[in-house]
C-alpha positions as CSV (number, residue, x, y, z in Angstrom):
1,M,-29.3,-27.2,37.7
2,T,-26.9,-24.1,37.5
3,Y,-24.2,-26.5,37.8
4,Y,-25.4,-28.6,35.0
5,V,-25.6,-25.6,32.6
6,K,-22.5,-24.3,33.4
7,S,-20.6,-27.5,32.8
8,A,-22.5,-27.6,29.8
9,L,-21.5,-24.5,28.4
10,L,-17.9,-25.0,29.8
11,A,-17.7,-28.3,27.6
12,L,-19.1,-26.8,24.7
13,A,-16.6,-23.8,24.9
14,S,-13.7,-25.9,25.3
15,A,-14.7,-27.8,22.3
16,L,-15.3,-24.8,19.6
17,P,-12.1,-24.2,17.2
18,T,-9.8,-21.6,18.5
19,H,-8.0,-19.5,16.1
20,A,-4.3,-18.5,17.5
21,L,-3.1,-15.2,16.5
22,A,-0.7,-15.3,13.4
23,D,2.8,-14.2,14.2
24,W,3.4,-11.0,12.3
25,G,6.7,-10.2,13.7
26,G,9.9,-10.4,11.7
27,A,11.1,-9.8,8.0
28,Y,9.1,-10.1,5.1
29,G,9.3,-9.3,0.8
30,G,6.9,-9.9,-2.1
31,L,5.3,-9.0,-5.4
32,S,2.5,-6.3,-6.3
33,L,0.4,-5.9,-8.8
34,G,-2.0,-3.0,-8.8
35,S,-4.1,-0.5,-10.8
36,N,-3.8,3.5,-11.0
37,I,-7.1,4.6,-9.7
38,T,-5.9,8.4,-9.9
39,N,-3.2,9.7,-12.2
40,E,-3.4,13.6,-12.5
41,L,-0.8,16.2,-13.3
42,S,-1.5,19.8,-12.6
43,A,1.2,22.3,-13.6
44,Q,1.4,25.9,-13.1
45,A,3.6,28.7,-14.8
46,G,2.6,32.2,-13.7
47,D,-1.2,33.1,-14.8
48,I,-1.5,29.5,-16.8
49,S,-2.3,26.4,-15.2
50,V,-3.2,23.1,-16.7
51,N,-4.9,20.1,-15.6
52,S,-4.7,16.5,-17.1
53,E,-5.8,13.1,-15.7
54,A,-4.1,9.7,-17.4
55,D,-6.2,6.6,-18.3
56,S,-6.0,3.8,-15.4
57,S,-2.9,1.6,-15.9
58,I,-1.4,-1.3,-14.0
59,T,1.6,-0.8,-11.1
60,L,4.2,-3.7,-11.1
61,G,6.3,-4.1,-8.0
62,V,8.6,-5.5,-5.1
63,F,8.7,-4.9,-1.5
64,G,10.0,-5.7,1.5
65,G,10.0,-4.7,5.5
66,Y,10.4,-5.8,8.9
67,H,7.3,-5.9,11.6
68,V,7.4,-5.9,15.4
69,Q,4.4,-7.2,17.2
70,N,2.9,-6.5,20.9
71,G,0.1,-8.5,21.6
72,D,-2.7,-7.4,19.0
73,F,-0.9,-4.4,17.7
74,V,1.8,-4.4,14.8
75,F,4.6,-1.8,13.9
76,G,7.2,-1.6,11.2
77,G,8.4,-0.5,8.3
78,E,8.4,-0.9,4.3
79,V,10.0,-0.2,0.9
80,A,8.5,-0.6,-2.3
81,V,9.5,-0.4,-5.6
82,L,7.0,0.2,-8.4
83,R,6.7,0.8,-12.1
84,A,3.9,2.3,-13.8
85,P,4.5,2.1,-17.6
86,D,2.2,3.8,-20.3
87,L,0.4,6.5,-18.7
88,E,-1.3,8.7,-21.2
89,F,-1.7,12.2,-20.5
90,E,-3.3,14.9,-22.6
91,F,-2.3,18.5,-22.4
92,N,-3.7,21.1,-24.7
93,G,-4.6,18.7,-27.3
94,R,-1.8,16.9,-27.5
95,E,-1.1,13.4,-25.8
96,F,2.2,12.0,-24.6
97,N,2.9,8.8,-22.8
98,T,5.2,8.4,-19.9
99,D,6.7,5.6,-17.5
100,F,6.6,6.7,-13.9
101,D,8.8,4.7,-11.3
102,L,7.9,4.9,-7.9
103,L,9.9,4.5,-4.7
104,D,7.9,4.4,-1.2
105,L,9.3,4.5,2.0
106,K,6.3,3.7,4.3
107,G,5.8,3.2,8.2
108,R,3.4,0.8,9.3
109,A,0.9,0.4,12.1
110,G,-2.0,-2.0,12.7
111,Y,-4.1,-4.2,14.4
112,A,-4.1,-8.1,14.2
113,V,-7.3,-10.2,14.5
114,N,-6.6,-14.0,13.9
115,N,-5.0,-14.2,11.0
116,T,-5.9,-10.7,9.3
117,L,-3.8,-7.6,9.9
118,I,-5.6,-4.3,9.3
119,Y,-3.1,-1.5,9.1
120,G,-2.6,2.4,8.1
121,V,0.9,3.6,6.6
122,A,2.5,7.1,5.7
123,G,5.7,8.0,4.5
124,F,7.8,9.4,1.6
125,S,7.2,8.8,-1.9
126,R,9.6,9.7,-5.1
127,V,7.9,9.7,-8.5
128,S,10.8,9.3,-11.2
129,E,10.0,10.2,-15.0
130,N,13.2,10.0,-17.5
131,D,15.6,12.3,-15.7
132,D,13.1,14.1,-13.6
133,D,11.9,13.6,-10.0
134,A,8.9,14.5,-7.9
135,T,9.2,14.0,-4.3
136,G,6.5,14.3,-1.6
137,F,4.5,11.8,1.3
138,N,2.2,8.8,0.8
139,F,-0.7,7.8,3.1
140,G,-3.2,5.0,2.9
141,V,-4.8,1.8,4.4
142,G,-4.7,-2.0,3.9
143,A,-5.3,-5.8,5.0
144,D,-3.1,-8.8,5.1
145,F,-4.2,-12.3,5.6
146,D,-1.8,-15.0,6.8
147,F,-2.4,-18.0,4.7
148,G,0.2,-20.1,7.0
149,N,3.3,-21.6,6.1
150,N,4.9,-18.0,5.8
151,F,2.6,-16.8,3.3
152,V,0.8,-13.5,3.2
153,V,-1.3,-12.3,0.6
154,G,-3.0,-8.6,1.0
155,A,-4.7,-5.2,-0.7
156,E,-3.3,-1.7,0.0
157,Y,-4.9,1.6,-1.1
158,L,-2.0,4.1,-1.5
159,A,-2.3,7.9,-2.1
160,R,0.9,9.9,-3.1
161,R,1.3,13.6,-3.2
162,A,4.6,14.8,-4.8
163,T,6.1,18.0,-6.8
164,F,8.5,18.0,-9.5
165,D,11.2,20.6,-8.6
166,N,12.3,22.5,-11.7
167,D,11.2,25.7,-13.4
168,I,7.4,25.1,-13.7
169,D,5.2,23.6,-10.7
170,I,3.9,20.1,-11.8
171,D,2.0,18.3,-9.0
172,V,1.4,14.7,-9.2
173,D,-1.5,12.7,-7.6
174,L,-1.1,9.1,-8.0
175,D,-3.4,6.7,-6.1
176,T,-3.0,2.7,-6.4
177,L,-4.9,-0.1,-5.5
178,T,-2.4,-3.1,-4.9
179,L,-2.9,-6.8,-4.5
180,K,0.2,-8.2,-2.4
181,A,1.9,-11.6,-2.0
182,A,4.6,-12.2,0.3
183,F,6.5,-14.6,2.1
184,K,7.5,-14.0,5.9
185,F,11.2,-15.0,6.9
């Protein structure tokens, strides 16, 4: 009887569909569309400090990177260039609009499960507004899904913490939730 049970289980297991682990190695590039979740500026000059949070806006961007895969583990780096237009801040009753240009350099490390890659990121960010640049770091998490035919769709949460280097200390907290579509080369 045990022989028949084992044979039946083996036949059933061999008949079930299997999913091959997606190949995440190599270069990729794509487009992103996101929403700014947190847009906060805080400024301090002497004893005076001011905080302001902007309304949510969208980000549009392009990105590219390279992955190396070792079994289920995937490592790599990514460069992203984004634009956050029409951010509206209010300081002392006065409103002003600005556009932020963003540059993110990110290290990525993740774990692949079938066609899904779950990853964490950390790296360097530059936030530019007119002729001023704020530099700092970024960190976040994301997930990508491989649809086959070298097409990948994903989502990423990225937090940026940067400081403008000028006479007044101005800190920028810019958190985004981004949808990404990429092509693997």
